[in-house]
C-alpha positions as CSV (number, residue, x, y, z in Angstrom):
1,M,-40.5,11.2,-9.1
2,E,-42.6,8.5,-7.4
3,G,-40.7,5.8,-5.8
4,D,-37.6,7.7,-6.6
5,K,-34.9,8.8,-4.5
6,A,-34.3,12.4,-5.7
7,I,-30.3,13.0,-6.9
8,V,-29.1,15.1,-4.6
9,N,-27.5,18.4,-6.7
10,N,-23.7,17.9,-5.4
11,T,-22.6,21.3,-5.8
12,R,-18.9,21.7,-8.2
13,T,-15.8,24.1,-8.1
14,A,-15.9,25.9,-11.0
15,C,-13.3,24.0,-13.2
16,G,-16.4,21.5,-12.4
17,K,-15.3,18.9,-10.0
18,L,-17.2,17.5,-7.5
19,R,-17.5,18.5,-3.7
20,W,-17.6,15.5,-2.0
21,T,-19.3,15.5,1.0
22,K,-18.2,13.0,4.5
23,Q,-21.6,11.1,4.1
24,M,-20.3,10.7,0.5
25,E,-16.4,9.4,1.1
26,V,-17.8,7.3,3.6
27,L,-20.1,5.6,1.4
28,L,-17.1,5.7,-1.7
29,I,-15.2,3.7,0.8
30,E,-17.8,0.8,1.8
31,I,-18.1,0.3,-1.8
32,W,-14.5,0.5,-2.9
33,Q,-13.9,-2.1,0.2
34,E,-16.6,-4.5,-1.4
35,N,-14.8,-4.0,-4.9
36,I,-11.4,-3.8,-3.6
37,E,-10.2,-7.4,-5.3
38,E,-11.6,-6.4,-8.7
39,L,-10.0,-3.2,-8.7
40,R,-6.6,-5.2,-8.2
41,G,-7.4,-7.6,-11.1
42,A,-5.1,-7.5,-14.2
43,R,-8.6,-6.5,-16.0
44,K,-9.9,-2.5,-16.9
45,N,-11.5,-1.2,-14.1
46,V,-14.2,1.2,-15.7
47,H,-17.2,-1.1,-15.6
48,I,-16.3,-1.2,-12.0
49,Y,-16.2,2.1,-11.3
50,M,-19.6,2.7,-13.8
51,E,-21.2,0.2,-11.1
52,M,-19.4,1.7,-8.2
53,A,-20.9,5.4,-9.5
54,Q,-24.3,3.7,-10.4
55,T,-24.4,2.4,-6.4
56,L,-23.4,6.0,-5.1
57,M,-26.4,7.6,-7.4
58,E,-28.5,4.5,-6.4
59,A,-27.8,6.8,-3.0
60,G,-28.9,9.7,-4.1
61,F,-25.4,11.5,-5.2
62,D,-25.1,12.8,-8.7
63,V,-21.5,11.3,-9.3
64,S,-19.9,10.0,-12.9
65,Y,-17.4,7.4,-13.1
66,K,-15.1,9.8,-13.3
67,D,-15.7,10.9,-9.8
68,V,-15.3,8.0,-8.4
69,R,-12.0,7.0,-10.3
70,T,-10.2,10.4,-9.5
71,K,-11.9,10.1,-5.1
72,I,-10.1,6.4,-5.2
73,E,-6.7,7.6,-6.4
74,N,-6.8,10.8,-4.3
75,L,-7.8,8.4,-1.0
76,T,-5.4,6.5,-2.2
77,K,-2.6,8.7,-2.3
78,K,-3.8,10.4,1.0
79,Y,-3.8,6.8,3.2
80,R,0.3,6.5,1.5
81,Q,1.3,10.2,2.7
82,E,-0.6,9.1,6.1
83,K,0.9,5.7,6.0
84,N,4.3,7.3,5.6
85,K,3.9,9.9,8.5
86,M,3.3,7.5,10.7
87,G,6.6,5.9,9.1
88,P,7.3,1.8,9.4
89,S,7.5,1.4,12.7
90,G,3.7,2.9,13.6
91,G,4.5,6.7,14.8
92,A,2.1,8.4,15.8
93,P,-1.9,7.6,14.2
94,S,-2.7,9.6,12.0
95,S,-5.3,12.2,12.7
96,W,-6.4,11.8,9.0
97,Q,-10.8,10.6,9.4
98,H,-11.0,8.2,7.5
99,Y,-7.5,6.6,7.9
100,E,-8.5,3.6,9.7
101,L,-11.3,2.4,7.8
102,V,-9.0,2.9,4.3
103,H,-6.3,1.0,6.6
104,S,-8.8,-2.2,7.0
105,F,-9.1,-3.1,3.1
106,L,-5.6,-2.1,1.8
107,G,-3.6,-2.5,4.7
108,A,-3.4,-5.9,3.9
109,Y,-2.2,-5.2,0.5
110,R,1.7,-6.0,0.1
111,I,2.6,-2.7,-1.6
112,H,1.0,-0.9,0.9
113,N,2.9,-2.4,4.0
114,M,6.7,-1.7,3.3
115,E,8.0,-3.3,6.9
116,Q,6.3,-6.9,5.8
117,N,8.4,-6.3,2.0
118,I,11.5,-5.3,4.1
119,R,11.6,-8.2,5.8
120,E,10.3,-10.9,2.9
121,E,13.7,-9.7,0.9
122,Y,16.3,-10.0,4.2
123,F,14.5,-14.4,4.4
124,V,15.1,-14.4,0.7
125,E,18.1,-13.7,0.7
126,L,18.8,-15.7,4.0
127,L,17.7,-18.7,1.6
128,D,19.4,-17.5,-1.2
129,V,22.8,-17.9,1.4
130,G,23.0,-21.0,2.6
131,P,24.5,-21.8,6.5
132,D,27.7,-22.2,5.3
133,D,28.0,-19.6,3.6
134,R,27.2,-17.2,5.8
135,E,30.7,-16.3,6.9
136,A,32.1,-16.1,3.5
137,S,29.5,-13.7,2.6
138,T,30.6,-10.9,5.5
139,C,34.1,-11.3,4.1
140,S,35.9,-9.0,1.4
141,G,37.0,-10.7,-1.4
142,S,41.2,-10.0,-0.3
143,Q,40.2,-12.2,3.3
144,R,38.5,-15.5,0.9
145,S,41.4,-18.1,1.1
146,G,41.4,-20.6,-2.5
147,S,38.4,-18.4,-4.2
148,T,38.6,-18.1,-7.3
149,A,35.9,-16.6,-8.9
150,P,34.8,-12.9,-8.4
151,P,32.1,-12.5,-5.6
152,A,28.7,-12.2,-6.2
153,K,27.6,-8.8,-7.0
154,R,24.2,-7.8,-4.3
155,A,21.6,-5.9,-5.8
156,K,20.7,-1.8,-5.1
157,V,19.0,-1.6,-2.6
158,D,17.3,2.0,-2.6
159,H,15.3,1.9,0.4
160,K,15.3,5.4,2.8
161,S,17.5,5.3,6.3
162,E,14.1,4.8,7.9
163,L,13.4,1.4,6.8
164,V,17.5,0.7,7.4
165,E,17.1,1.1,10.6
166,I,14.1,-1.2,10.5
167,A,15.4,-3.8,8.0
168,R,18.6,-4.0,10.5
169,A,16.8,-4.6,13.2
170,C,14.6,-7.4,12.1
171,C,18.0,-8.4,10.8
172,Q,19.7,-9.2,13.5
173,V,15.9,-10.7,15.6
174,S,15.8,-13.2,12.6
175,F,19.3,-14.1,12.5
176,I,18.4,-15.1,15.6
177,V,15.9,-17.1,15.3
178,V,18.0,-18.4,12.7
179,L,20.9,-19.7,14.5
180,I,18.5,-21.0,17.4
């Protein structure tokens, strides 16, 4: 193997799963960050995982594209778990060693930012209900006078209680800003 880096003989479990070292994880996360836009695109991602595995192999690690895909899925799941533990208000910081690095690029995506989603839903609702309709939208159907049409049904909201509390807090602040 003249001039080539020696392939590190990574240990695998009895069932064949790769045991990732911290060094391998950090390198994978850096490669993942470089490829995040392509991975989030509409196309299939196998070719991207293959390129990522090739980069890891060039660094001396014996990995397959399936190892890369599985590890990214597991890291994404771990990130979501840590984000949920912290709660929408930020809570205690995560003790997971890779949280900050993964958050630096995944945190910007809407799917991972629930507080932003709630605020956006509220603002859309405010825009849908004009200034003249705000008072009427808070009244029940029996309190409205001269209304012949049934009140419009609201979309079902299925959020956890913490998220509802944040939404209420955002609504109060946003409503004050809208009134000003």
